[in-house]
C-alpha positions as CSV (number, residue, x, y, z in Angstrom):
1,M,-16.8,-35.1,-11.0
2,I,-17.7,-33.0,-8.0
3,E,-21.0,-33.5,-6.2
4,G,-23.0,-30.6,-5.2
5,G,-21.5,-27.4,-6.2
6,M,-18.0,-26.0,-7.3
7,P,-14.9,-27.5,-5.8
8,E,-11.7,-25.3,-5.2
9,R,-10.6,-25.4,-8.8
10,S,-6.8,-26.9,-8.1
11,Q,-8.7,-29.9,-6.2
12,G,-11.2,-31.3,-8.7
13,S,-13.3,-30.8,-11.4
14,K,-17.1,-30.2,-11.6
15,Y,-17.9,-31.8,-14.6
16,L,-14.8,-34.4,-15.1
17,V,-13.6,-37.2,-12.8
18,G,-10.1,-37.0,-11.8
19,F,-7.6,-34.4,-9.7
20,P,-6.1,-31.6,-12.0
21,G,-2.5,-32.0,-12.7
22,H,-2.4,-35.4,-12.2
23,I,-0.9,-36.8,-15.6
24,V,-1.7,-40.6,-16.2
25,S,-2.1,-43.5,-18.5
26,P,-5.2,-44.4,-20.0
27,A,-5.8,-47.2,-17.8
28,D,-6.0,-44.8,-14.5
29,F,-8.2,-42.1,-16.5
30,D,-11.8,-42.3,-16.4
31,P,-13.2,-42.7,-20.0
32,S,-16.5,-40.8,-19.4
33,N,-14.2,-37.7,-19.3
34,V,-13.8,-38.3,-23.1
35,L,-17.1,-39.9,-24.3
36,M,-20.1,-37.5,-25.2
37,N,-23.1,-37.3,-23.6
38,P,-25.3,-34.0,-24.8
39,R,-28.2,-34.4,-22.7
40,E,-25.6,-34.1,-19.5
41,Y,-23.8,-30.9,-20.9
42,S,-24.1,-28.2,-22.8
43,Y,-21.3,-28.4,-25.1
44,E,-18.6,-30.6,-25.8
45,G,-16.0,-31.1,-28.6
46,N,-13.2,-33.2,-29.6
47,W,-10.4,-31.0,-31.2
48,L,-6.7,-32.4,-32.2
49,F,-3.7,-30.5,-32.8
50,C,-1.1,-32.3,-34.8
51,S,2.7,-31.8,-35.1
52,F,4.2,-33.9,-37.8
53,S,8.0,-35.0,-38.1
54,Q,7.4,-33.9,-41.9
55,P,9.4,-30.6,-42.9
56,D,7.1,-29.4,-46.0
57,L,3.5,-30.3,-43.9
58,P,4.6,-29.1,-40.2
59,A,1.1,-29.1,-38.1
60,A,-2.8,-29.8,-38.7
61,R,-5.7,-29.1,-36.4
62,I,-9.0,-31.0,-36.8
63,G,-11.9,-31.8,-34.8
64,F,-15.7,-30.7,-34.0
65,G,-17.3,-29.3,-31.6
66,R,-21.7,-29.7,-30.8
67,G,-23.7,-28.0,-28.3
68,K,-24.4,-24.5,-26.9
69,F,-22.4,-22.1,-25.1
70,D,-22.9,-18.5,-23.8
71,W,-21.3,-16.6,-26.2
72,R,-21.4,-13.5,-24.3
73,D,-18.7,-14.4,-22.6
74,Y,-16.3,-14.2,-25.7
75,G,-18.4,-10.8,-26.2
76,L,-20.4,-12.2,-29.0
77,E,-23.7,-11.0,-28.0
78,S,-25.6,-11.8,-31.1
79,L,-24.8,-15.0,-31.8
80,P,-27.4,-17.7,-31.4
81,V,-27.4,-20.1,-28.6
82,S,-28.3,-23.6,-30.1
83,R,-28.0,-26.7,-28.6
84,D,-27.7,-28.5,-31.9
85,A,-25.1,-25.7,-33.0
86,F,-22.2,-27.6,-35.0
87,F,-18.6,-26.5,-35.3
88,Y,-16.1,-28.6,-37.7
89,R,-12.5,-27.7,-38.7
90,V,-9.8,-29.4,-41.1
91,E,-6.7,-27.2,-41.4
92,I,-3.6,-28.5,-42.8
93,V,-0.8,-26.6,-43.3
94,R,1.6,-27.2,-46.4
95,G,4.9,-25.2,-46.5
96,D,3.4,-21.7,-45.9
97,G,0.0,-22.6,-47.4
98,L,-3.1,-23.5,-45.4
99,Y,-5.9,-25.6,-46.4
100,A,-8.9,-25.4,-44.3
101,C,-12.6,-26.6,-44.5
102,V,-14.2,-24.6,-41.4
103,L,-18.2,-25.4,-41.3
104,S,-20.5,-23.9,-38.2
105,D,-24.3,-24.6,-38.6
106,P,-26.9,-23.8,-36.1
107,S,-28.9,-27.5,-36.1
108,L,-26.6,-29.9,-37.9
109,G,-25.4,-31.3,-34.3
110,S,-28.4,-32.9,-34.1
111,S,-27.2,-35.5,-37.1
112,V,-23.7,-36.5,-35.2
113,Q,-23.8,-39.9,-34.2
114,S,-22.6,-40.2,-30.2
115,D,-22.4,-43.0,-27.9
116,P,-22.2,-42.3,-24.2
117,A,-20.6,-45.8,-22.9
118,R,-18.1,-45.9,-26.0
119,M,-15.8,-43.4,-28.1
120,H,-17.9,-43.5,-31.4
121,M,-18.7,-40.2,-33.2
122,A,-19.6,-39.6,-36.9
123,L,-21.4,-37.4,-39.1
124,D,-23.1,-38.4,-42.9
125,W,-24.0,-35.8,-44.9
126,E,-25.5,-36.1,-48.5
127,D,-24.7,-40.1,-48.4
128,H,-21.0,-39.7,-47.5
129,R,-19.2,-39.6,-44.1
130,V,-18.1,-36.4,-43.3
131,F,-16.3,-37.7,-40.1
132,S,-15.6,-40.5,-37.8
133,L,-13.6,-40.5,-34.5
134,E,-13.6,-43.9,-32.9
135,G,-12.0,-46.3,-30.3
136,W,-9.8,-45.4,-27.1
137,P,-7.4,-45.0,-26.3
138,R,-6.3,-45.5,-29.6
139,S,-8.4,-43.6,-31.7
140,S,-9.0,-43.2,-35.5
141,W,-9.7,-39.8,-36.6
142,R,-11.3,-39.6,-40.2
143,F,-12.0,-36.1,-41.3
144,Q,-12.4,-34.3,-44.4
145,N,-14.3,-31.6,-46.4
146,L,-17.8,-32.1,-48.3
147,D,-16.3,-33.2,-51.3
148,G,-13.5,-35.3,-50.0
149,S,-10.4,-33.1,-51.8
150,L,-9.1,-32.6,-48.0
151,R,-8.7,-35.5,-46.2
152,A,-6.9,-36.5,-42.9
153,D,-7.0,-40.2,-41.8
154,L,-5.1,-40.5,-38.3
155,M,-4.4,-42.6,-35.8
156,L,-3.3,-41.3,-32.5
157,D,-2.1,-43.5,-29.3
158,T,-3.2,-41.6,-26.1
159,R,-0.4,-42.2,-23.5
160,N,-0.5,-38.9,-21.3
161,L,-3.9,-38.1,-20.0
162,V,-4.7,-35.1,-17.5
163,V,-7.7,-33.3,-16.0
164,W,-7.3,-29.8,-16.8
165,P,-8.4,-26.9,-13.8
166,D,-12.0,-25.6,-14.7
167,M,-11.9,-22.3,-16.2
168,L,-14.8,-20.1,-14.8
169,L,-16.4,-17.6,-17.0
170,P,-19.1,-15.5,-16.0
171,G,-22.1,-17.7,-17.9
172,N,-20.3,-21.0,-18.2
173,T,-18.0,-23.5,-16.6
174,F,-15.6,-24.6,-18.9
175,A,-13.8,-28.3,-18.2
176,M,-11.6,-29.9,-20.1
177,S,-9.4,-33.3,-20.7
178,I,-6.0,-33.4,-22.4
179,G,-4.2,-36.0,-24.1
180,T,-1.2,-36.5,-25.8
181,G,0.7,-39.4,-27.8
182,P,2.3,-40.5,-31.1
183,L,0.4,-40.1,-34.2
184,S,0.6,-41.6,-37.6
185,G,-1.5,-41.8,-41.1
186,T,-2.3,-39.5,-44.2
187,L,-3.2,-36.4,-45.7
188,E,-4.8,-35.9,-48.7
189,L,-4.5,-32.8,-50.5
190,E,-4.1,-31.4,-54.0
191,G,-4.4,-34.6,-55.2
192,D,-1.3,-35.8,-53.5
193,R,-1.6,-38.8,-50.6
194,I,0.9,-38.2,-47.9
195,V,2.0,-40.5,-45.0
196,V,3.1,-38.4,-42.0
197,D,4.0,-39.1,-38.5
198,G,4.5,-36.8,-35.5
199,V,2.7,-35.9,-31.9
200,G,-1.2,-35.3,-31.2
201,F,-2.7,-33.5,-28.8
202,Y,-6.1,-34.1,-27.9
203,D,-8.5,-32.1,-26.0
204,H,-12.1,-32.8,-25.0
205,P,-13.8,-29.5,-23.9
206,R,-17.1,-29.6,-21.7
207,T,-19.0,-26.8,-21.2
208,V,-22.1,-26.1,-18.7
209,I,-23.9,-22.7,-19.1
210,E,-24.6,-21.6,-15.9
211,R,-23.9,-18.6,-13.6
212,T,-20.3,-18.9,-12.0
213,G,-19.4,-15.7,-10.5
214,G,-16.3,-15.8,-12.4
215,P,-14.2,-12.6,-13.7
216,A,-15.0,-11.4,-17.0
217,F,-13.0,-13.1,-19.9
218,G,-9.9,-11.3,-21.2
219,W,-7.9,-13.5,-23.4
220,Y,-5.8,-16.6,-23.4
221,L,-3.1,-18.4,-25.3
222,Y,-2.9,-22.1,-26.1
223,S,0.3,-23.6,-27.3
224,P,1.0,-27.1,-27.9
225,V,4.6,-27.7,-29.5
226,C,6.8,-30.8,-30.2
227,F,10.5,-30.4,-30.7
228,A,12.9,-32.4,-32.7
229,D,13.7,-35.1,-30.1
230,G,10.3,-36.0,-29.7
231,T,9.8,-33.8,-26.3
232,H,6.3,-31.9,-26.5
233,V,5.3,-29.1,-24.6
234,L,1.7,-28.0,-24.0
235,S,0.8,-24.4,-22.4
236,Y,-2.3,-22.7,-21.2
237,H,-1.8,-18.9,-20.5
238,C,-5.3,-17.5,-19.5
239,R,-6.0,-13.4,-18.4
240,D,-9.1,-11.9,-17.2
241,G,-10.8,-9.1,-18.3
242,L,-8.7,-6.8,-16.2
243,G,-5.6,-8.4,-17.2
244,R,-4.8,-10.5,-14.5
245,K,-3.3,-14.0,-14.9
246,D,-5.6,-17.0,-14.1
247,S,-2.6,-19.1,-12.4
248,V,-5.2,-21.7,-11.5
249,Y,-5.7,-22.4,-15.0
250,S,-2.4,-21.3,-16.7
251,Q,-0.6,-24.2,-16.3
252,G,1.1,-27.2,-18.8
253,I,2.8,-30.4,-19.2
254,L,6.0,-31.7,-20.3
255,V,6.9,-35.1,-21.8
256,R,10.2,-36.3,-22.5
257,P,11.3,-38.7,-25.1
258,D,11.8,-41.7,-22.3
259,G,8.3,-40.9,-21.3
260,R,9.2,-38.8,-18.2
261,R,5.8,-36.5,-17.9
262,F,5.7,-33.5,-15.5
263,W,3.0,-31.1,-14.7
264,L,3.8,-27.6,-14.9
265,T,2.1,-25.5,-12.2
266,D,2.9,-22.0,-13.5
267,S,2.9,-21.0,-17.2
268,T,4.2,-17.6,-17.9
269,V,4.1,-15.6,-21.0
270,H,6.4,-12.5,-21.8
271,G,7.0,-10.3,-24.7
272,L,3.8,-11.0,-26.6
273,S,3.7,-9.0,-29.6
274,L,0.8,-8.3,-32.1
275,N,0.3,-7.9,-35.6
276,A,-2.1,-5.2,-37.4
277,K,-4.7,-8.0,-37.1
278,G,-4.5,-8.4,-33.4
279,L,-2.6,-11.8,-34.0
280,P,0.3,-13.1,-31.8
281,Q,3.8,-12.8,-34.0
282,S,6.2,-13.7,-31.5
283,W,6.3,-14.6,-27.7
284,Q,8.5,-16.1,-25.1
285,C,6.9,-19.0,-22.7
286,E,8.3,-20.1,-19.3
287,L,7.0,-23.2,-17.5
288,T,7.9,-24.4,-13.7
289,G,6.5,-27.1,-11.7
290,S,7.4,-31.0,-10.7
291,G,11.1,-30.1,-10.8
292,A,11.2,-29.1,-14.1
293,L,11.8,-25.8,-16.0
294,V,11.0,-25.2,-19.6
295,R,11.7,-21.8,-21.7
296,Y,11.3,-21.5,-25.0
297,R,10.9,-18.7,-27.5
298,V,8.2,-18.7,-30.6
299,K,7.8,-16.9,-33.8
300,I,4.6,-17.4,-35.6
301,V,4.9,-18.2,-39.6
302,E,2.7,-16.2,-41.7
303,L,0.1,-18.5,-43.5
304,R,-1.5,-17.9,-47.0
305,L,-4.8,-19.4,-47.4
306,R,-4.1,-21.8,-50.3
307,T,-7.6,-23.1,-50.5
308,G,-11.2,-22.6,-48.2
309,W,-14.2,-24.2,-47.9
310,G,-17.3,-23.1,-45.9
311,D,-16.5,-20.4,-43.6
312,A,-12.8,-20.2,-44.8
313,A,-13.9,-20.0,-48.5
314,P,-12.6,-16.8,-50.0
315,D,-16.3,-15.1,-50.7
316,A,-17.4,-16.2,-47.1
317,P,-18.5,-12.8,-44.9
318,P,-15.7,-11.1,-43.1
319,G,-15.3,-12.6,-39.4
320,K,-16.8,-16.2,-40.4
321,Y,-13.4,-17.4,-40.0
322,P,-12.3,-17.0,-36.2
323,A,-9.4,-18.3,-34.3
324,L,-7.2,-18.6,-36.8
325,P,-4.3,-21.4,-36.9
326,L,-1.1,-19.7,-35.4
327,L,2.0,-22.2,-37.3
328,M,4.6,-22.0,-34.4
329,R,8.4,-22.4,-34.8
330,A,10.1,-22.4,-31.4
331,E,13.2,-23.2,-30.1
332,G,14.4,-23.2,-26.4
333,E,15.8,-25.6,-23.4
334,C,14.3,-27.4,-20.5
335,E,16.2,-28.7,-17.3
336,I,15.2,-31.2,-15.0
337,G,17.4,-31.9,-11.9
338,G,20.0,-29.8,-12.9
339,V,20.4,-31.2,-16.0
340,R,19.6,-29.2,-19.4
341,F,18.4,-29.9,-22.8
342,P,18.1,-28.0,-25.7
343,L,15.0,-27.8,-27.6
344,S,15.2,-27.4,-31.4
345,N,13.0,-27.4,-34.5
346,G,9.8,-27.2,-32.4
347,T,6.4,-26.7,-34.3
348,G,2.7,-26.8,-33.5
349,I,-0.3,-24.9,-34.2
350,A,-1.1,-22.4,-31.5
351,E,-5.0,-20.7,-30.7
352,F,-5.1,-16.9,-29.4
353,V,-8.6,-16.1,-28.5
354,V,-9.6,-12.5,-27.6
355,R,-12.7,-11.5,-25.9
356,T,-14.6,-9.5,-29.2
357,G,-14.4,-5.7,-28.3
358,Y,-11.9,-6.0,-25.5
359,E,-8.2,-4.5,-25.7
360,P,-6.2,-7.1,-24.5
361,V,-3.1,-6.4,-21.8
362,L,-0.2,-7.7,-22.9
363,P,2.6,-9.4,-20.9
C-alpha cells in the first residue's frame, strides 16, 4: 500500500500491498490484500470465475460484492450509492443453458459477516446460510440460491497471486488482487449433484470513492480462459471514453502446466465483434511479456437462460441482470523461448462492461 497519495500505477497500488505484475506464491503475498475491511474501503468483492474440465459443465461464476461505488463512472446516474449495498451471483453453465441466481439489495450488505484478520465471510438469510467463504490460501466457496436448488460447493487452492495496477476512474480508485489455482468440488442443479474439477480465477476488487482526475471510462473486456492441457491465461483489455487503450491496465498472466508463470505486459484485442445486443461474439487476443507470447481466438457460445432467480428471474425488470456471463471457446498458441505450444479447447467466462450510453470504439 502506498501512503500519502496516488503512486505511479506501474510501481504500486494505493490500496494493496506489493508491486503490480509480480506473480508470487501465497507465502509471499500479503493476506491483507484479500481480506475485507468495510471501515477502510468503499467497496470490496470476492469473485470466482471457474473453468471446469467436464465438457457438459464448462464454466461458472460465483461471488459477492459489498459496499458503495460512484456509479456515474459507468453511466448509471440514478443508481443509489449505499455503503451497505449487496451484489451476489451464482451462475452455472450446463451445455448451452445458464442457471443464474443474481441478487442486488441496497442494505443487505450490513448482514454480511466478515473478519479483517482472517478469510471468513458469510451471509445468513431466513435461518439458512446463503454463502460462506472460508480459509486461505485453500478457500472453501459455498454459494447457493435462496431455496437451495442451485448450489456450488468448491475448494480453490490459490497458488499464483498478483497485484493488478490500479484503474483510475473519475470518481473511484479501483484496486484489485488476482489469484489462480486448481479447483474441485460439486455443483447441484436440476436435482443432480455433479463432481467437477478445473481451474479457478479469483479476483478481489477494492474500491475507494474519490476524485482521481482519471479519464472517462469506456469499456473493458476480462477474459480468463483455461486450455485442455491446463495452461491458463487471464487478460484485461480496457479503453477510456475516447477509445484510447489503457496500456497500464491492459495486461495479463500466463500459467503453464509445469508451474511456470509469466506477467504479460501488453494485452491487445483485435477484431472484436458485437451482436445486436451489444455483446461480444468473437475476438482475437495477443499478449506479450516476460519472454512469452500468447495468441488465441475466442468465439462466444450463445447461452439460453434455463432458470433464473432474483434479478435473473424471467419476470425481473429489464436491465436488472447486467454483465451477462459470456461462455468462451478458445484456440491458440503460446511461444516461450522460441518454443511453440498449441492451446486447444479453451473455455471460461468472459465479462464485458461498457459505460451506459457510450458507443464503444472497437479494435
